DSSP file (Angstrom, degrees, kcal/mol; ACC not computed):
  #  RESIDUE AA STRUCTURE BP1 BP2  ACC     N-H-->O    O-->H-N    N-H-->O    O-->H-N    TCO  KAPPA ALPHA  PHI   PSI    X-CA   Y-CA   Z-CA
    1    1 A M              0   0    0      0, 0.0     2,-0.6     0, 0.0     0, 0.0   0.000 360.0 360.0 360.0 136.5   31.5   30.4  108.7
    2    2 A K        -     0   0    0      2,-0.0     2,-0.5     0, 0.0    50,-0.0  -0.899 360.0-158.4-104.8 123.6   34.9   28.9  108.4
    3    3 A R        -     0   0    0     -2,-0.6     2,-0.7     2,-0.0     0, 0.0  -0.893   4.1-151.8-108.6 136.4   37.6   30.8  110.3
    4    4 A I        -     0   0    0     -2,-0.5    -2,-0.0     1,-0.1     5,-0.0  -0.903  11.5-176.3-110.3 112.1   41.2   30.6  109.3
    5    5 A S        +     0   0    0     -2,-0.7    -1,-0.1     2,-0.0     2,-0.1   0.618  52.6  99.8 -85.2  -8.6   43.5   31.1  112.3
    6    6 A S        -     0   0    0      1,-0.1    -2,-0.1     2,-0.1   102,-0.1  -0.413  69.5-140.0 -76.8 153.0   46.7   30.9  110.3
    7    7 A G  S    S+     0   0    0     -2,-0.1     2,-0.6   100,-0.1    -1,-0.1   0.566  88.1  70.2 -86.9  -9.9   48.5   34.1  109.2
    8    8 A S        +     0   0    0     99,-0.3    99,-2.0   101,-0.0     2,-0.4  -0.908  60.9 175.0-114.4 122.9   49.3   32.4  105.8
    9    9 A I  E     -A  106   0A   0     -2,-0.6     2,-0.3    97,-0.2    95,-0.0  -0.965   9.9-160.6-125.5 142.2   46.6   31.8  103.3
   10   10 A A  E     -A  105   0A   0     95,-2.7    95,-1.9    -2,-0.4     2,-0.5  -0.892   6.4-153.2-122.9 148.7   46.9   30.5   99.8
   11   11 A V  E     -A  104   0A   0     -2,-0.3     2,-0.4    93,-0.2    93,-0.2  -0.971  11.6-173.9-125.4 118.7   44.7   30.6   96.8
   12   12 A L  E     -A  103   0A   0     91,-2.3    91,-2.7    -2,-0.5     2,-0.3  -0.883   3.8-173.8-112.3 138.1   44.8   27.9   94.1
   13   13 A Q  E     +A  102   0A   0     -2,-0.4     2,-0.3    89,-0.2    89,-0.2  -0.957   7.4 164.9-131.7 150.0   42.9   28.0   90.8
   14   14 A G  E     -A  101   0A   0     87,-2.2    87,-2.4    -2,-0.3     2,-0.3  -0.969  21.3-149.3-157.1 172.1   42.4   25.7   88.0
   15   15 A S  E     +A  100   0A   0     -2,-0.3     2,-0.3    85,-0.3    85,-0.2  -0.985  18.1 174.9-144.5 138.7   40.3   24.9   84.9
   16   16 A R  E     -A   99   0A   0     83,-2.3    83,-2.5    -2,-0.3     2,-0.6  -0.948  33.3-129.6-153.5 130.5   39.6   21.4   83.4
   17   17 A V  E     -A   98   0A   0     -2,-0.3    81,-0.3    81,-0.2     3,-0.1  -0.716  24.9-161.5 -71.9 120.9   37.4   20.2   80.6
   18   18 A L  E     -     0   0A   0     79,-2.1     2,-0.3    -2,-0.6    -1,-0.2   0.882  61.6 -24.4 -78.0 -38.2   35.4   17.4   82.3
   19   19 A F  E     -A   97   0A   0     78,-0.9    78,-1.3    -3,-0.1    -1,-0.3  -0.971  37.7-151.1-167.0 157.0   34.4   15.6   79.3
   20   20 A S  E >   +A   96   0A   0     -2,-0.3     3,-0.9    76,-0.2     4,-0.4  -0.628  30.1 164.0-127.4  70.1   33.7   15.9   75.5
   21   21 A D  G > > +     0   0    0     74,-0.9     5,-2.3     1,-0.3     3,-0.7   0.714  64.1  68.4 -70.8 -26.6   31.1   13.3   75.0
   22   22 A F  G > 5S+     0   0    0     73,-1.3     3,-0.9     1,-0.2    -1,-0.3   0.886  93.7  61.6 -57.1 -39.4   29.8   14.4   71.6
   23   23 A A  G < 5S+     0   0    0     -3,-0.9    -1,-0.2    72,-0.3    -2,-0.2   0.766 122.1  17.5 -65.3 -28.7   33.2   13.4   70.1
   24   24 A D  G < 5S-     0   0    0     -3,-0.7    -1,-0.2    -4,-0.4    -2,-0.2   0.080 108.4-105.0-135.0  30.2   32.7    9.6   71.0
   25   25 A D  T < 5 -     0   0    0     -3,-0.9    -3,-0.2    -4,-0.4    -4,-0.1   0.847  57.2-176.3  40.2  52.5   29.1    9.4   71.7
   26   26 A G    >>< -     0   0    0     -5,-2.3     4,-2.3    69,-0.1     3,-1.0  -0.135  41.8 -96.0 -69.3 168.8   29.6    9.3   75.5
   27   27 A V  H 3> S+     0   0    0      1,-0.3     4,-2.2     2,-0.2    67,-0.1   0.754 120.9  59.6 -68.5 -29.0   26.9    8.8   78.0
   28   28 A M  H 34 S+     0   0    0      1,-0.2    66,-2.2     2,-0.2    -1,-0.3   0.849 117.0  35.1 -64.1 -32.6   26.4   12.6   78.7
   29   29 A W  H <4 S+     0   0    0     -3,-1.0    -2,-0.2    64,-0.2    -1,-0.2   0.861 133.6  24.1 -90.4 -39.6   25.6   13.1   75.0
   30   30 A T  H  < S+     0   0    0     -4,-2.3    -3,-0.2    64,-0.1    -2,-0.2   0.637 103.5  94.6-103.8 -19.0   23.6    9.8   74.2
   31   31 A G     <  -     0   0    0     -4,-2.2     2,-0.3    -5,-0.3     4,-0.1  -0.041  56.2-147.7 -80.7 177.8   22.4    8.8   77.6
   32   32 A Q        +     0   0    0      2,-0.1    59,-0.2    61,-0.0    -2,-0.1  -0.905  56.3  14.1-137.1 161.8   19.0    9.4   79.4
   33   33 A G  S    S-     0   0    0     57,-2.0     2,-0.2    -2,-0.3    55,-0.1  -0.153 110.1  -0.7  65.8-162.3   18.1    9.9   83.1
   34   34 A P        +     0   0    0      0, 0.0     2,-0.3     0, 0.0    55,-0.3  -0.376  69.5 169.3 -66.0 128.3   20.6   10.6   85.9
   35   35 A R  E     -C   88   0B   0     53,-2.5    53,-1.9    -2,-0.2     2,-0.3  -0.976  11.3-168.0-135.8 150.5   24.3   10.8   84.8
   36   36 A E  E     -C   87   0B   0     -2,-0.3     2,-0.4    51,-0.2    51,-0.2  -0.994   9.6-165.5-139.7 147.5   27.3   11.9   86.6
   37   37 A S  E     -C   86   0B   0     49,-2.8    49,-3.4    -2,-0.3     2,-0.3  -0.999  12.0-165.2-134.3 136.2   31.0   12.8   85.7
   38   38 A R  E     -C   85   0B   0     -2,-0.4     2,-0.4    47,-0.2    47,-0.2  -0.955   8.0-173.5-125.5 135.6   33.8   13.1   88.3
   39   39 A F  E     -C   84   0B   0     45,-1.9    45,-2.9    -2,-0.3     2,-0.6  -0.995  20.1-139.2-128.2 128.9   37.2   14.6   87.9
   40   40 A I  E     -C   83   0B   0     -2,-0.4     2,-0.5    43,-0.2    43,-0.2  -0.864  14.1-157.5 -96.3 122.6   39.7   14.3   90.9
   41   41 A V  E     -C   82   0B   0     41,-2.8    41,-2.1    -2,-0.6     2,-0.5  -0.877   4.6-166.4 -94.2 123.6   41.8   17.5   91.6
   42   42 A T  E     -C   81   0B   0     -2,-0.5    39,-0.3    39,-0.2     2,-0.2  -0.951  22.0-129.3-107.3 121.3   45.1   17.1   93.4
   43   43 A F        -     0   0    0     37,-2.7    -2,-0.0    -2,-0.5   -31,-0.0  -0.496  12.8-127.9 -73.2 141.3   46.6   20.3   94.7
   44   44 A K  S    S+     0   0    0     -2,-0.2    -1,-0.1     1,-0.2    36,-0.0   0.846 100.4  16.1 -51.3 -42.7   50.2   21.0   93.8
   45   45 A E  S    S-     0   0    0     34,-0.1    -1,-0.2    -3,-0.0     2,-0.1  -0.992  93.5-114.0-129.9 141.5   50.9   21.6   97.5
   46   46 A P        -     0   0    0      0, 0.0    34,-0.2     0, 0.0     2,-0.1  -0.484  23.2-123.3 -79.7 149.3   48.5   20.6  100.3
   47   47 A F        -     0   0    0     32,-2.2    60,-0.2    -2,-0.1     3,-0.1  -0.313  20.6-121.7 -73.9 165.4   46.8   23.1  102.5
   48   48 A S  S    S+     0   0    0     58,-1.6     2,-0.3     1,-0.1    59,-0.2   0.570  96.3  10.7 -89.0 -10.6   47.4   22.8  106.3
   49   49 A D  S    S-     0   0    0     57,-0.6    -1,-0.1    30,-0.1    -2,-0.1  -0.918 110.2 -61.8-155.2 171.6   43.6   22.3  106.9
   50   50 A T        -     0   0    0     -2,-0.3    27,-0.0    27,-0.1    -2,-0.0  -0.465  57.7-139.5 -67.7 121.2   40.6   21.7  104.6
   51   51 A P        -     0   0    0      0, 0.0     2,-0.4     0, 0.0    54,-0.2  -0.246  17.3-106.3 -77.3 163.6   40.3   24.7  102.2
   52   52 A A  E     -B  104   0A   0     52,-3.0    52,-2.5   -50,-0.0     2,-0.4  -0.752  43.0-159.9 -78.8 135.9   37.0   26.4  101.0
   53   53 A V  E     -B  103   0A   0     -2,-0.4     2,-0.4    50,-0.2    50,-0.2  -0.994  12.3-170.3-129.8 125.7   36.5   25.2   97.3
   54   54 A M  E     -B  102   0A   0     48,-2.6    48,-1.7    -2,-0.4     2,-0.4  -0.966   5.8-174.1-114.0 128.9   34.3   27.0   94.7
   55   55 A V  E     +B  101   0A   0     -2,-0.4     2,-0.3    46,-0.2    46,-0.2  -0.977   7.0 169.3-126.9 141.2   33.5   25.4   91.3
   56   56 A G  E     -B  100   0A   0     44,-2.7    44,-2.5    -2,-0.4     2,-0.6  -0.951  38.3-103.6-137.8 163.8   31.7   26.8   88.4
   57   57 A I  E     +B   99   0A   0     -2,-0.3    42,-0.2    42,-0.2     3,-0.1  -0.735  32.2 173.0 -84.2 123.6   30.9   26.1   84.8
   58   58 A S  E    S+     0   0A   0     40,-2.6     2,-0.3    -2,-0.6    41,-0.2   0.668  71.1  16.9-103.4 -16.7   33.0   28.2   82.5
   59   59 A M  E     +B   98   0A   0     39,-1.7    39,-2.7     2,-0.0     2,-0.4  -0.959  64.0 172.8-149.2 133.5   32.0   26.5   79.2
   60   60 A W  E     -B   97   0A   0     -2,-0.3     2,-0.5    37,-0.2    37,-0.2  -0.996  15.5-163.1-141.6 148.9   29.1   24.2   78.3
   61   61 A D  E     +B   96   0A   0     35,-2.3    34,-3.3    -2,-0.4    35,-1.3  -0.944  23.4 171.5-129.4 105.2   27.9   22.9   75.1
   62   62 A M  E     -B   94   0A   0     -2,-0.5     2,-0.2    32,-0.2    32,-0.2  -0.848  37.9-106.2-120.5 152.2   24.3   21.6   75.2
   63   63 A D    >   -     0   0    0     30,-2.4     3,-0.8    -2,-0.3    30,-0.3  -0.542  23.6-145.1 -67.2 133.9   21.8   20.4   72.7
   64   64 A H  T 3  S+     0   0    0     -2,-0.2    -1,-0.1     1,-0.2     4,-0.1   0.534  88.3  72.8 -80.6  -5.7   19.0   22.9   72.1
   65   65 A K  T 3  S+     0   0    0      2,-0.1     2,-0.3    28,-0.1    -1,-0.2   0.388  99.5  41.8 -92.8   6.7   16.3   20.4   71.6
   66   66 A S  S <  S-     0   0    0     -3,-0.8    27,-0.1    27,-0.1    26,-0.1  -0.942  99.2 -79.7-139.9 163.7   16.1   19.3   75.2
   67   67 A N        -     0   0    0     -2,-0.3     2,-0.8     1,-0.1    26,-0.2  -0.384  41.7-121.0 -63.4 143.5   16.1   21.2   78.6
   68   68 A S        +     0   0    0     24,-0.1     2,-0.4    -4,-0.1    -1,-0.1  -0.797  38.7 172.7 -86.6 109.7   19.4   22.2   79.9
   69   69 A R        +     0   0    0     -2,-0.8     2,-0.3    20,-0.2    20,-0.2  -0.975   5.9 158.3-122.3 127.9   19.8   20.6   83.3
   70   70 A A        -     0   0    0     -2,-0.4     2,-0.4    18,-0.1    18,-0.2  -0.971  19.1-178.7-156.3 135.5   23.2   20.8   85.3
   71   71 A D  E     -D   87   0B   0     16,-2.3    16,-2.5    -2,-0.3     2,-0.4  -0.996  10.7-179.9-128.1 125.5   24.5   20.6   88.7
   72   72 A I  E     +D   86   0B   0     -2,-0.4     2,-0.3    14,-0.2    14,-0.2  -0.973  11.4 152.5-129.0 145.7   28.1   21.1   89.6
   73   73 A S  E     -D   85   0B   0     12,-2.0    12,-2.7    -2,-0.4     2,-0.5  -0.974  42.9-110.4-157.0 170.2   29.8   20.9   93.0
   74   74 A A  E     +D   84   0B   0     -2,-0.3     2,-0.3    10,-0.2    10,-0.2  -0.934  40.9 178.5-104.2 128.8   33.0   20.1   94.9
   75   75 A E  E     +D   83   0B   0      8,-2.5     8,-3.0    -2,-0.5    -2,-0.0  -0.895  54.8  25.3-125.6 159.2   32.8   16.9   96.9
   76   76 A N  E    S-     0   0B   0     -2,-0.3     2,-0.3     6,-0.2    -1,-0.2   0.920  75.9-170.7  57.4  47.6   35.3   15.0   99.2
   77   77 A I  E     +     0   0B   0     -3,-0.2     5,-0.2     5,-0.2    -1,-0.2  -0.550  14.7 159.0 -71.1 127.0   37.3   18.2  100.0
   78   78 A T  E >   -D   81   0B   0      3,-2.9     3,-0.9    -2,-0.3   -31,-0.1  -0.883  57.6 -94.7-139.0 173.5   40.6   17.5  101.8
   79   79 A P  T 3  S+     0   0    0      0, 0.0   -32,-2.2     0, 0.0   -30,-0.1   0.731 124.9  47.1 -64.0 -19.1   43.8   19.5  102.3
   80   80 A T  T 3  S-     0   0    0      1,-0.2   -37,-2.7   -34,-0.2     2,-0.3   0.600 124.9 -56.9-102.3  -8.5   45.3   17.6   99.3
   81   81 A G  E <   -CD  42  78B   0     -3,-0.9    -3,-2.9   -39,-0.3     2,-0.3  -0.995  44.6-127.2 163.2-167.6   42.4   17.9   96.8
   82   82 A F  E     -C   41   0B   0    -41,-2.1   -41,-2.8    -2,-0.3     2,-0.4  -0.945  25.6 -99.8-162.6 175.4   38.8   17.3   95.9
   83   83 A H  E     -CD  40  75B   0     -8,-3.0    -8,-2.5    -2,-0.3     2,-0.6  -0.943  21.8-145.8-113.5 137.3   36.4   15.9   93.4
   84   84 A I  E     -CD  39  74B   0    -45,-2.9   -45,-1.9    -2,-0.4     2,-0.5  -0.885  24.4-166.5 -88.7 123.4   34.6   18.1   90.7
   85   85 A V  E     -CD  38  73B   0    -12,-2.7   -12,-2.0    -2,-0.6     2,-0.4  -0.957  11.0-173.9-122.3 121.0   31.2   16.4   90.2
   86   86 A F  E     -CD  37  72B   0    -49,-3.4   -49,-2.8    -2,-0.5     2,-0.3  -0.919   9.0-175.5-108.9 142.2   28.9   17.3   87.3
   87   87 A R  E     +CD  36  71B   0    -16,-2.5   -16,-2.3    -2,-0.4     2,-0.3  -0.963  10.3 171.9-132.7 151.9   25.4   15.8   87.1
   88   88 A T  E     -C   35   0B   0    -53,-1.9   -53,-2.5    -2,-0.3     2,-0.3  -0.893   6.7-176.8-144.5 168.2   22.6   15.9   84.6
   89   89 A W    >   +     0   0    0     -2,-0.3     3,-1.3   -55,-0.3   -20,-0.2  -0.947  44.1  34.0-157.7 172.6   19.2   14.1   84.3
   90   90 A G  T 3  S-     0   0    0     -2,-0.3   -57,-2.0     1,-0.2    -2,-0.1  -0.475 117.1 -35.6  79.7-148.0   16.3   13.7   82.1
   91   91 A D  T 3  S+     0   0    0    -59,-0.2    -1,-0.2    -2,-0.1   -23,-0.0   0.200  91.6 141.5 -94.2   9.9   16.7   14.0   78.4
   92   92 A T    <   -     0   0    0     -3,-1.3     2,-0.6     1,-0.1   -24,-0.1  -0.256  38.3-154.7 -56.1 130.5   19.5   16.6   78.7
   93   93 A R        -     0   0    0    -30,-0.3   -30,-2.4   -26,-0.2     2,-0.6  -0.952   9.7-171.3-115.3 123.3   22.2   16.1   76.2
   94   94 A V  E     - B   0  62A   0    -66,-2.2   -32,-0.2    -2,-0.6   -73,-0.2  -0.919  11.1-176.4-113.9 115.9   25.6   17.6   77.2
   95   95 A A  E     -     0   0A   0    -34,-3.3   -73,-1.3    -2,-0.6   -74,-0.9   0.904  68.6 -20.6 -80.0 -43.1   28.2   17.6   74.6
   96   96 A R  E     -AB  20  61A   0    -35,-1.3   -35,-2.3   -76,-0.2    -1,-0.3  -0.980  53.6-161.0-164.9 158.2   31.1   19.1   76.8
   97   97 A V  E     -AB  19  60A   0    -78,-1.3   -79,-2.1    -2,-0.3   -78,-0.9  -0.993   2.8-162.2-143.6 138.2   31.7   21.0   80.0
   98   98 A R  E     -AB  17  59A   0    -39,-2.7   -40,-2.6    -2,-0.3   -39,-1.7  -0.997  13.7-161.0-124.7 134.0   34.7   22.9   81.3
   99   99 A A  E     -AB  16  57A   0    -83,-2.5   -83,-2.3    -2,-0.4     2,-0.4  -0.915   4.6-157.2-114.5 141.5   34.8   23.7   85.0
  100  100 A D  E     -AB  15  56A   0    -44,-2.5   -44,-2.7    -2,-0.4     2,-0.3  -0.928  17.8-167.7-110.2 143.6   36.9   26.4   86.8
  101  101 A W  E     -AB  14  55A   0    -87,-2.4   -87,-2.2    -2,-0.4     2,-0.3  -0.929  15.6-162.1-134.6 157.1   37.7   26.1   90.4
  102  102 A T  E     -AB  13  54A   0    -48,-1.7   -48,-2.6    -2,-0.3     2,-0.4  -0.993   4.4-167.6-133.7 133.5   39.2   28.1   93.4
  103  103 A A  E     -AB  12  53A   0    -91,-2.7   -91,-2.3    -2,-0.3     2,-0.4  -0.985   6.4-176.9-119.0 133.5   40.5   26.8   96.6
  104  104 A L  E     +AB  11  52A   0    -52,-2.5   -52,-3.0    -2,-0.4   -93,-0.2  -0.987  25.2 118.8-132.4 121.3   41.2   29.1   99.6
  105  105 A G  E     -A   10   0A   0    -95,-1.9   -95,-2.7    -2,-0.4   -55,-0.1  -0.984  57.4 -66.2-166.9 178.2   42.7   28.0  102.8
  106  106 A P  E     -A    9   0A   0      0, 0.0   -58,-1.6     0, 0.0   -57,-0.6  -0.331  40.9-171.9 -72.7 157.5   45.6   28.1  105.3
  107  107 A V        -     0   0    0    -99,-2.0   -99,-0.3   -60,-0.2     2,-0.2  -0.963  32.5 -95.5-141.2 156.5   49.1   26.9  104.6
  108  108 A R        -     0   0    0     -2,-0.3     2,-0.3  -101,-0.1   -99,-0.0  -0.508  36.7-142.5 -76.1 146.2   52.1   26.4  106.7
  109  109 A D    >   -     0   0    0     -2,-0.2     3,-1.9     1,-0.1  -101,-0.0  -0.729  19.8-120.5-101.2 151.0   54.4   29.4  106.7
  110  110 A E  T 3  S+     0   0    0      1,-0.3    -1,-0.1    -2,-0.3    -2,-0.0   0.706 115.4  58.8 -71.4 -13.8   58.2   28.8  106.8
  111  111 A D  T 3  S+     0   0    0      2,-0.1     2,-0.5     0, 0.0    -1,-0.3   0.483  81.5 105.2 -89.0  -1.5   58.2   30.8  110.1
  112  112 A D    <   -     0   0    0     -3,-1.9     2,-0.4     2,-0.0    -4,-0.0  -0.710  60.0-159.4 -77.7 123.5   55.8   28.2  111.6
  113  113 A W        -     0   0    0     -2,-0.5     2,-0.5     2,-0.0    -2,-0.1  -0.886  15.1-167.3-110.7 133.5   57.8   26.0  114.0
  114  114 A Q        +     0   0    0     -2,-0.4    -2,-0.0     1,-0.1     0, 0.0  -0.956   7.4 177.4-114.0 111.9   56.9   22.6  115.2
  115  115 A L              0   0    0     -2,-0.5    -1,-0.1     1,-0.1    -2,-0.0   0.807 360.0 360.0 -89.3 -21.8   59.0   21.5  118.1
  116  116 A Y              0   0    0      0, 0.0    -1,-0.1     0, 0.0    -2,-0.0   0.418 360.0 360.0-134.9 360.0   57.3   18.1  118.8
C-alpha cells in the first residue's frame, strides 16, 4: 500500500498512440519474436513524490491471422515522468496501439512552507 501523507493530491491523465507500424512496415507489424515499444511521458508539473501510475490499452489494431499477445506497463516511474512499455512476442502482428494513462500522487501545496 502506498500512503500519501500530503494534503494535496493531483491526478494527471493522458493518451498516446505508441506506434502505427502497419503504415511503414515497422517491426511490430512485420517482425517475429520478442518486440518492445517505449514512450517517455514527462509530467507537465512534477509530483512531490513518486506517483502511482496506471496504464491501459485504449485502442489496438491486430492482425486476425495470428494470436493476439500484448503486455503493457509503466516502468521507471519518477516524480517527473515514466515510460509506457508495450511488448509482444511470437508471430503476433500489431498494426497500432494507443495507451491511456493516469498518475495519482502528492503535490506541493502553496501553503507548504520550507524554511531550510
